[in-house]
C-alpha positions, 0 to 999 in steps of 0.5 A: 500500500505504501509503495502504491502511494509512492508511485502515485506521488511520483506520477502526480509530480510528473503530471504537474511537471508535464502540465507546466511545460507544453513541450513535455506534454506534447512529447508524452502525448506523442509517445503514448500515441506512438506506443498505441499505434505500434501495438496494432501490428499493421505495417502502415500503422507501425510506420506512423508509429515510427514517424511519431517516435522519430518526431518525439526523439527530435522534440527530445533533442530540442528540449535538451538543447533548450535546457542547456541554453537555460543552464548557460543563461543561469550561469551568466546570470550568476556571474552578473550577480557576482559582478554586481555584488563586487561593484556594490562592495566597491561602492560601499568602500567609496562611501566609507572613504567619502564619509571619512573625507567628510569627517576630515573636512568637518575637523578642518572647518572646526580648526579654521573656525578656531583659527579665525577666532584666534585671529580676531583675538590677535586683531583686538590685541593689535588694535589695543596696542595701536591705540596705545602707540597712538596715545604715546605718539600724541603725548610725544608730539605734545611734548615736542610741541611744548619744547618747541614753543618753550624754545621759541619763547626762550629765543624771543626772550634772548632777542629781547634781552639782546635788543635791550643790551643794544639799546644800553650800548647805544646809550652808553656810546651816546654818553661816550660820544658826548664826552668826546665832543665836550673834550674836543671842544675844550681842546679846541678852545685851549688850542685857540687860546694857545694860538692867540698867545703865539700870535701875540708873542709873534706880533711883539717879536716881529713888528716889522714883519707882523703883517706877513706873520699875522697872515701866516698865523691866521691861515694856520688858525683858520685851517685848524678851526675848519678841521675842528668844525668838520670833526664837530659836524661829523660827530654831530651827524653821527650823534643824530644817526645814533639818536635816530636809531635809539628812537627807532628802537624805542618807538617804531613809526605808524602812519599818522593819517587815516585810510584803508591802506594806512590802517592796514599797514599799522595793523600789520606792523602791530601784529608782527610787533607782537610776535617779535618782528619790529618794523617801522612804517615807511610808505605806501606804494602805487595801488594797482587793481586793489593790490597795495604794496606797503613798505616797512623799515626793518628794525629787528628783522632777520629777513623775509623768512621770519615773516613768511610763517605768520602770513596765514595768521595775518590773513585771518586776523585782518580778514584779508581775501588773499594771503599777503606776499612779502619781498625785499625791495632796496633794503625795505620790507615790501608786503603786498596786500589785496584790499579789494576784489578788483582784478586786472582785465584778462589779456585776450588769448588771440594772437594777431599774426599778419599775413607776412608772418604767415608767409615767413612760416610757410615758405621754409616748409618743403612739403605742405598738406592742406587738410579739411572737409568738403566746403572748408575752403581747401581750394581757396587756400590752394590757390593762394599757396600756388601763387605764394610758392610760384613767386618764391621758387620762380617756376610754375606748379604742375597741378593734378585737378581731379575735381576740375577746380582750377580753370584754364583761364586762371592757369594758362601757363601751368601744366594742369591734368584735369579729371580723374583719368588724366590725373591717373595717367600722369601721376607717375610724373612725380616719382619719375621726376624724383628718379631722374634727378636722383640718377643725375645726382649719381652720375654727377657724384660718380663720373662728374657729369653736369646736372642740367639746369632743368633738374637743378631748379625747384619743381612744384607739384600740387595734388588736389583731393588726394583721397579722390585720386586714390579712390579713382585709382582703386576703382580703375583697377577694379574695372580692369580685373577682367583684363589679363594681368600683364595688361593691367595698369595697376593704378593704385600701386603707381599712385602710392609709389609716386606720391610716397616717393615725392614726399619721402625723397623729394626734399633731397632733389628739390621737388616740392609737393603740396596736397590736400586731404579730408582725413588725417590718417595716411593709412586711408591711402595705403601709405605708411603711418609717417608719410604725412609727417614729412610735411607741414599741415594747414588745418581748415574748418572743424579740423582746426580744433579737432587736430589738437587731440590727434597723434600728429600734434603729439609733440605740442606741449599740453600747455600750448594745446590748452592755449590754442583751444582757448584762442580758437574759442575766442576767435569764434566768439569774435566772429571769425569764420575762416580760422586756420591752424598751421603746424610744422612738425620739424620746428614744432611751430603751431599757431592760428591765423585768420585767412579771411580775404587771403585769396586776394593777397596774391596776383592771379597773373602767372609768372613766365619763366625761361625754359631751361636748356634740354640736356639728355640724361646719360645711362651708366655707360655714358650714352644717352638714356632713351627712357630718361630722355622720354621722361626728360621730354615730358618734364620739359614740355611747356610748363614754363614759357621763356621770358620775353621783355617786350617793354623797357625795364627802366631806362634800359631797353631790351633788344632781340630778347636780350636781358640786362646785366646785373650792373644795368639792372642796379644802375638803370633800374627794372620795372616791377611787373605789377605796378610798373614802378622802377626799382634799383634795389636788389634784395639780397646779394646772391644770384639765384638759379637760372641767373635770377635776382630778387628786386625790392619793389619801391612801392610795395604792398603798403602802397598798393602794389601786390608784391614786395619782391619780384624776380628778374632774369639777367644775362 
């Protein structure tokens, strides 16, 4: 029975297991079906049973494989659990380390709190010590001040005792002098009586010669009496001086009359007298806008340094507006007091500079820049500068005029390139001129070849609106971007090279450049930063005041800039509209001037000058250089027309284009081309380039002529 129950339990557990797994249920069903079919005994049924058994066998194999897969997964899960437990242990270790670090941090914070408390305690102790030290220092300073005051009292007491001693000495000396005078008078009386006795005795002894003897004796007596009289007078004068000194010591003088100045002087004397400085009122000087000089006679005063410490106290005591000034003036103490608020009128900051002084400052400038915004008057200033420099140099300017502001009617003899295109096509003329002249200098230095007259004379170039010309060059380069590179003009680079060479090298080869800009920055044109500093500058319009804060005027002292700003404001308040600032960096000269009406100060008539002979430039082999000749021909085109004297120059008459000699010009005279006044006075002694001399117009600007000096070419 018990065995039967055990079998029953086994079957029951197998049934439960089979019921839980579908595959086992199917397997068992298939086995049962296969077993039942195999028991039938028929072949067909046996084959079906075999197939069922085969299927059951396949299912058993699959089940085994699945079981192994489950075992592997279980093993992997156990390994993952082991790794998880290891990671958990590592986290526990890190947590314990973190807890320990937190504990250490709490300990450090506790130590920091204790240290801060200790610092506060030490600071309190330090403050206590500092207050103690301060109290000690104050006590020591009080002690030193008391000692100093006691020393001053002792010094004043010593000075008073010395003054009393001087007074006693003077009185004693006075007594001694009076005794000496009395004794001298007694001696004089005795000598007089003695000489009278001698005179009587001599008269008795020499009756025959008494007249002669009497005359001699009388002469001797008179001489003695005169000497005694002089001594008595000197003693009396010295005695009077001593009496005056004693009187000064005893009672210094006050001004006896009443006025604000006299009362102030008496109060100053009394204030200083109370402090041991004894002065005597002497006189009151001339009052100038409330400033009153008062002169004192020093009695006991060791100099103005003894008075200066009391000036602040004197100001408070007399309720003065300003601290008095003390000085020595011819042995007197001069104290200047401001007794009223009347002030001297302020001097106007405007410096009146004549156009002649302006020209004296402009002509030494080799290069000149005119800077100003549109409408500020650049064209007016350039017209004036052209006439000024042409007259000084004796040659016409070559003008680059992109905006066509220089009409042909005013400049018939000048070479003018009008419009942006012509300016760009000929801008290299500046750099080429410099290069040609440099080459002539090299040939002259190395081979002794002569420099042609054309390249020894000054050459003047004027460029208007430099920024417009540069922009035109850049725009033209942009237009030619489609052209092959070999055929492009490269106008911007040519512009920079030519202008920069003229500004940097032109001075050495007598090439001057005048140009105008609307900006201070040379970098706007692609130039180096210091190119514009090669030239002096005229600032127009608003730039006449804003330029003072730019880097280009950094060499001007701040005090000078402040004066110039004040002058600009005063000129504006005075109604001046055309205010110009001139600055020359090489001389640091900087000043304002008014340019109103400046255009009419120069003649609009062009000078006609002789064309120099054309001399071909030589290359390094000594043969004529064809390229240099082409440049030479371009430079020698009719920029300057030859002079023809079509009317007599004074009594001397031109014949067949002849020119006067120096002797003829000075002897017979030459007519001024502006006013036709005959002049025989040469300005200076030298003959300039091109055989020109400077003649002084006898009429001049002061009498209606347009110039003071004109040039004449001689033979």
